[in-house]
C-alpha positions as a Markdown table, in Angstrom:
| # | Residue | x | y | z |
|---|---|---|---|---|
| 1 | Met | 116.2 | 69.3 | 85.2 |
| 2 | Met | 119.5 | 69.7 | 83.2 |
| 3 | Thr | 121.2 | 72.8 | 82.9 |
| 4 | Phe | 123.7 | 74.0 | 80.7 |
| 5 | Ser | 125.9 | 77.4 | 80.7 |
| 6 | Ala | 126.4 | 79.4 | 77.1 |
| 7 | Ser | 128.7 | 81.6 | 76.3 |
| 8 | Ala | 128.3 | 85.1 | 74.4 |
| 9 | Ser | 131.2 | 84.2 | 72.1 |
| 10 | Gly | 132.8 | 80.9 | 71.2 |
| 11 | Ile | 136.6 | 80.4 | 70.6 |
| 12 | Gln | 138.1 | 80.8 | 67.2 |
| 13 | Leu | 141.3 | 80.3 | 65.2 |
| 14 | Ser | 141.7 | 83.4 | 63.1 |
| 15 | Ser | 145.0 | 85.5 | 62.2 |
| 16 | Val | 145.9 | 88.7 | 63.3 |
| 17 | Lys | 148.6 | 91.3 | 61.8 |
| 18 | Gln | 151.7 | 91.7 | 63.6 |
| 19 | Val | 155.3 | 93.2 | 63.3 |
| 20 | Thr | 157.6 | 90.7 | 63.4 |
| 21 | Trp | 161.6 | 90.4 | 63.2 |
| 22 | Leu | 163.7 | 87.4 | 63.1 |
| 23 | Gln | 166.8 | 88.7 | 65.2 |
| 24 | Asp | 170.0 | 87.1 | 63.6 |
| 25 | Ser | 168.4 | 85.9 | 60.7 |
| 26 | Asp | 170.5 | 85.8 | 57.6 |
| 27 | Glu | 167.7 | 85.2 | 55.4 |
| 28 | Asp | 164.4 | 87.6 | 56.6 |
| 29 | Pro | 166.7 | 90.6 | 58.2 |
| 30 | Gly | 163.9 | 93.1 | 57.8 |
| 31 | Met | 160.7 | 94.2 | 60.1 |
| 32 | Trp | 157.8 | 92.4 | 58.6 |
| 33 | Ile | 153.9 | 92.9 | 59.0 |
| 34 | Arg | 152.7 | 89.3 | 59.0 |
| 35 | Asp | 149.5 | 87.3 | 59.6 |
| 36 | Val | 150.0 | 85.0 | 62.7 |
| 37 | Pro | 147.8 | 82.6 | 64.0 |
| 38 | Phe | 145.7 | 83.4 | 67.0 |
| 39 | Val | 142.9 | 81.7 | 69.1 |
| 40 | Thr | 140.4 | 83.9 | 71.0 |
| 41 | Ala | 137.2 | 84.1 | 72.3 |
| 42 | Gly | 137.4 | 87.5 | 72.8 |
| 43 | Ala | 134.7 | 89.8 | 71.6 |
| 44 | Ser | 135.0 | 92.1 | 68.2 |
| 45 | Pro | 136.9 | 94.4 | 67.5 |
| 46 | Glu | 138.5 | 94.3 | 70.9 |
| 47 | Trp | 140.2 | 91.3 | 70.2 |
| 48 | Phe | 141.2 | 92.6 | 66.5 |
| 49 | Phe | 143.2 | 95.3 | 68.2 |
| 50 | Ser | 144.7 | 93.7 | 71.4 |
| 51 | Ala | 146.2 | 90.6 | 69.6 |
| 52 | Ile | 148.5 | 92.9 | 67.7 |
| 53 | Ser | 150.5 | 93.1 | 70.8 |
| 54 | Thr | 150.3 | 89.9 | 72.0 |
| 55 | Pro | 153.5 | 87.9 | 72.0 |
| 56 | Phe | 154.2 | 85.4 | 69.3 |
| 57 | Ile | 156.8 | 82.6 | 69.5 |
| 58 | Pro | 156.5 | 80.6 | 66.1 |
| 59 | Val | 156.5 | 76.9 | 66.5 |
| 60 | Ser | 159.9 | 75.4 | 65.3 |
| 61 | Asp | 161.3 | 72.5 | 63.8 |
| 62 | Gly | 164.2 | 72.6 | 66.3 |
| 63 | Ser | 166.5 | 74.2 | 63.8 |
| 64 | Trp | 165.8 | 77.5 | 65.6 |
| 65 | Arg | 167.3 | 76.7 | 69.0 |
| 66 | Lys | 166.4 | 79.9 | 70.7 |
| 67 | Ser | 162.5 | 80.3 | 70.1 |
| 68 | His | 161.5 | 83.5 | 71.3 |
| 69 | Asp | 159.3 | 86.1 | 71.0 |
| 70 | Ile | 159.1 | 87.7 | 67.4 |
| 71 | Asn | 156.5 | 90.3 | 67.7 |
| 72 | Leu | 158.1 | 93.8 | 68.0 |
| 73 | Ala | 154.9 | 95.3 | 69.4 |
| 74 | Ser | 155.2 | 92.8 | 72.3 |
| 75 | Ile | 159.2 | 93.2 | 72.6 |
| 76 | Tyr | 159.1 | 96.9 | 72.8 |
| 77 | Gly | 156.0 | 97.3 | 75.2 |
| 78 | Ile | 153.8 | 98.8 | 72.7 |
| 79 | Val | 149.9 | 97.9 | 74.1 |
| 80 | Val | 147.1 | 98.2 | 71.6 |
| 81 | Ser | 143.7 | 98.0 | 72.5 |
| 82 | Gly | 140.3 | 99.3 | 70.8 |
| 83 | Thr | 136.7 | 98.9 | 71.1 |
| 84 | Tyr | 133.5 | 100.7 | 69.6 |
| 85 | Lys | 132.9 | 104.4 | 70.8 |
| 86 | Lys | 129.4 | 105.5 | 72.1 |
| 87 | Asn | 127.8 | 105.5 | 68.9 |
| 88 | Asn | 128.1 | 102.0 | 68.8 |
| 89 | Lys | 129.6 | 102.6 | 65.0 |
| 90 | Asp | 132.9 | 104.1 | 65.0 |
| 91 | Val | 136.1 | 102.5 | 66.3 |
| 92 | Glu | 138.5 | 104.0 | 68.5 |
| 93 | Ala | 142.1 | 102.2 | 69.0 |
| 94 | Val | 144.6 | 103.3 | 71.4 |
| 95 | Ile | 148.3 | 102.5 | 70.9 |
| 96 | Asp | 149.8 | 103.0 | 74.2 |
| 97 | Leu | 153.8 | 104.1 | 74.1 |
| 98 | Thr | 153.6 | 105.0 | 78.0 |
| 99 | Lys | 155.8 | 102.3 | 79.1 |
| 100 | Ala | 157.4 | 101.1 | 75.7 |
| 101 | Lys | 161.1 | 101.2 | 75.1 |
| 102 | Val | 163.8 | 99.9 | 72.7 |
| 103 | Pro | 165.1 | 96.7 | 74.0 |
| 104 | Lys | 169.0 | 96.7 | 73.7 |
| 105 | Gly | 170.2 | 95.0 | 70.5 |
| 106 | Tyr | 167.3 | 95.9 | 68.5 |
| 107 | Pro | 167.8 | 97.7 | 65.5 |
| 108 | Tyr | 164.6 | 99.7 | 65.0 |
| 109 | Thr | 163.6 | 103.0 | 66.8 |
| 110 | Leu | 160.3 | 103.4 | 68.6 |
| 111 | Glu | 159.0 | 105.3 | 65.9 |
| 112 | Gln | 159.6 | 103.0 | 63.1 |
| 113 | Val | 158.0 | 100.2 | 65.3 |
| 114 | Thr | 154.9 | 102.5 | 66.1 |
| 115 | Glu | 154.6 | 103.4 | 62.7 |
| 116 | Gln | 154.1 | 99.6 | 61.6 |
| 117 | Val | 151.9 | 98.8 | 64.7 |
| 118 | Lys | 149.7 | 101.7 | 63.2 |
| 119 | Lys | 149.7 | 100.0 | 60.0 |
| 120 | Cys | 148.8 | 96.4 | 61.7 |
| 121 | Val | 145.8 | 98.7 | 63.5 |
| 122 | Glu | 144.6 | 100.0 | 60.2 |
| 123 | Leu | 144.4 | 96.8 | 58.5 |
| 124 | Met | 142.4 | 94.7 | 61.5 |
| 125 | Tyr | 140.1 | 97.6 | 61.6 |
| 126 | Pro | 136.6 | 95.8 | 61.1 |
| 127 | Tyr | 135.2 | 98.4 | 58.5 |
| 128 | Asn | 131.4 | 97.8 | 58.0 |
| 129 | Pro | 130.2 | 99.4 | 54.7 |
| 130 | Lys | 126.7 | 99.1 | 56.0 |
| 131 | Val | 126.9 | 101.7 | 58.8 |
| 132 | Asp | 129.9 | 103.7 | 57.2 |
| 133 | Ser | 132.1 | 103.4 | 60.6 |
| 134 | Lys | 135.2 | 105.1 | 60.9 |
| 135 | Leu | 138.8 | 104.7 | 62.7 |
| 136 | Glu | 140.1 | 106.9 | 65.3 |
| 137 | Ile | 143.8 | 106.0 | 66.2 |
| 138 | Lys | 145.0 | 107.5 | 69.6 |
| 139 | Ile | 148.6 | 107.1 | 70.3 |
| 140 | Leu | 149.3 | 107.7 | 74.3 |
| 141 | Lys | 153.3 | 108.6 | 74.7 |
| 142 | Ala | 154.9 | 108.7 | 78.0 |
| 143 | Ser | 154.3 | 112.4 | 78.6 |
| 144 | Asp | 150.5 | 111.9 | 78.1 |
């Protein structure tokens, strides 16, 4: 008799909204929300949110000699998580700033980056019109 293992979720290639900044770029000096590729086997909606704060080092053709993480949420130490609330309909996302700080050489305040991360959360929100779910965003600060 042969046995096989099964997984509740399969690996998928998708995209996630992340706040990016190409440090030292003359052509792209701004902070941008971009779709970046993401591979996951995680459950929804948890991965929608946790992926927002995952490091992203883009593939380069070699002209960018110092490849590094360009995801400002990751760089600033902002952690995003989220899941369904107890009613299994509404969604709660948490933006955790308790260990976040502005890294040396970065021009954006923690508040500016947090506002953009919040927009990413809203854009990644898996709204389901059939159940009319709601999104609640909590922001945890160092004093919380």
